[in-house]
C-alpha positions in Angstrom: 0.0 0.0 0.0 1.5 3.3 -1.0 1.5 6.4 1.2 -1.6 7.9 -0.4 -3.6 4.7 0.0 -2.3 4.4 3.6 -3.6 7.9 4.4 -7.0 7.1 2.9 -7.0 3.8 4.8 -6.1 5.4 8.1 -8.7 8.1 7.5 -11.6 5.7 7.0 -14.3 6.5 9.7 -14.4 2.9 11.0 -10.7 3.1 11.8 -10.9 6.5 13.5 -8.9 6.5 16.8 -7.0 3.2 16.3 -3.4 3.1 17.4 -0.8 3.5 14.6 0.6 0.0 15.3 -2.9 -1.5 14.9 -3.5 0.5 11.7 -0.2 -0.8 10.3 -1.2 -4.4 11.3 -4.5 -4.0 9.4 -2.9 -2.4 6.4 -0.6 -5.4 6.1 -3.7 -7.4 5.2 -5.4 -4.8 3.0 -5.3 -4.0 -0.7 -7.2 -1.7 -3.0 -9.7 -3.4 -5.2 -12.2 -2.2 -7.8 -15.5 -3.6 -8.7 -17.1 -2.7 -12.0 -20.9 -1.9 -11.8 -23.0 -5.0 -11.6 -20.2 -7.2 -10.2 -21.5 -9.7 -7.7 -19.1 -9.4 -4.7 -20.5 -12.2 -2.6 -23.6 -14.4 -2.1 -25.6 -15.0 1.0 -24.4 -18.2 2.6 -20.9 -18.2 1.2 -17.9 -18.3 3.4 -17.2 -14.8 4.8 -13.4 -14.4 4.8 -12.9 -10.7 4.1 -14.4 -7.3 4.3 -14.2 -3.9 2.6 -13.9 -0.3 3.5 -15.8 1.5 0.7 -13.9 4.5 -0.7 -15.9 5.3 -3.9 -19.1 3.9 -5.4 -22.0 2.1 -4.0 -22.9 -1.5 -3.2 -26.4 -3.0 -3.0 -27.1 -5.5 -0.3 -29.7 -8.1 -0.9 -31.4 -11.0 0.8 -33.2 -14.1 -0.6 -36.7 -14.1 0.7 -38.5 -17.5 0.1 -41.4 -17.0 -2.2 -40.3 -13.5 -3.1 -36.8 -13.9 -4.5 -34.0 -11.4 -4.1 -34.9 -8.3 -2.0 -32.8 -5.1 -1.9 -32.3 -4.3 1.8 -29.7 -1.6 2.0 -26.9 0.2 0.2 -23.4 0.8 1.2 -21.8 4.1 0.3 -18.3 5.6 0.6 -17.1 5.8 4.2 -19.0 2.6 5.2 -18.0 -1.0 5.8 -19.1 -3.8 3.5 -19.2 -7.1 5.4 -19.5 -8.0 9.0 -20.3 -11.7 8.9 -16.6 -12.6 8.9 -16.5 -11.6 12.6 -19.2 -13.9 13.9 -19.4 -17.7 13.6 -20.2 -19.5 11.4 -18.5 -16.9 9.2 -21.1 -17.0 6.4 -22.5 -14.0 4.6 -25.9 -13.0 5.9 -26.6 -11.0 2.8 -25.5 -10.9 -0.8 -23.7 -7.8 -2.4 -23.5 -6.4 -5.9 -21.6 -3.2 -7.0 -24.5 -0.8 -7.9 -21.9 1.5 -9.5 -18.2 1.3 -10.1 -16.8 0.8 -6.6 -13.3 1.2 -5.1 -12.6 -0.3 -1.7 -9.9 -1.4 0.6 -10.3 -5.2 0.9 -9.1 -6.7 4.2 -8.5 -10.4 4.8 -10.5 -11.5 7.9 -8.5 -14.3 9.5 -5.6 -12.1 10.6 -8.0 -9.4 11.9 -9.8 -12.0 14.0 -6.5 -13.2 15.4 -5.4 -9.7 16.1 -8.7 -9.0 17.9 -8.2 -12.2 20.0 -4.6 -11.2 21.0 -5.1 -7.5 21.6 -8.0 -6.7 24.0 -8.2 -3.0 23.1 -8.3 -3.8 19.4 -10.8 -6.7 20.0 -13.2 -4.4 21.9 -13.0 -1.7 19.4 -13.5 -4.1 16.5 -16.4 -5.9 18.0 -18.1 -2.6 19.1 -17.7 -0.9 15.7 -18.7 -3.9 13.6 -21.6 -4.8 15.9 -23.0 -1.3 15.3 -22.7 -2.0 11.5 -24.4 -5.3 11.9 -27.3 -3.9 14.0 -27.8 -1.1 11.5 -28.0 -3.6 8.6 -30.4 -5.8 10.4 -32.6 -2.9 11.3 -32.6 -1.7 7.6 -33.5 -5.3 6.6 -36.3 -5.4 9.2 -37.8 -2.1 7.9 -37.5 -3.2 4.3 -39.3 -6.5 5.0 -42.0 -4.5 6.8 -42.4 -2.3 3.7 -42.6 -5.4 1.5 -45.3 -6.9 3.7 -47.3 -3.7 3.7 -47.1 -3.5 -0.1 -48.3 -7.1 -0.4 -51.2 -6.4 2.0 -52.3 -3.4 -0.1 -52.4 -5.4 -3.4 -55.9 -6.7 -4.4 -56.2 -10.4 -4.2 -56.6 -12.3 -7.5 -59.4 -14.5 -6.1 
């Protein structure tokens, strides 16, 4: 990672306030990646072994709803984190993700981050707290979207 990428990495909101040595440890497992629009990044149920700090672009999160197919539940924009399932067993994606626009992100390999969180209590607390907030926000957005879908279905006239 060059100095410009490192500065952008260190300035990402989710990393705000982390010690320099922890930022350096994370950066050792990070790389810049680009997703063209409409690229499928991951599917619900696949192994979650990485996450992304979104720099530019937008990612659509979806969820398979039995009987309804794929449902858009949220979008991830610059300054946000894409992926939290790597932190919680069984390490499987709870959603699917597709680049809704050309997207640039810092991709971080999850295994070394989990190990670092286990070995450094301060980092572990910060990581779990920050990503738990992301997870709760995504689950809340999903709940609200599902309520909207149910309300729309209830308003449609029946075909009987």
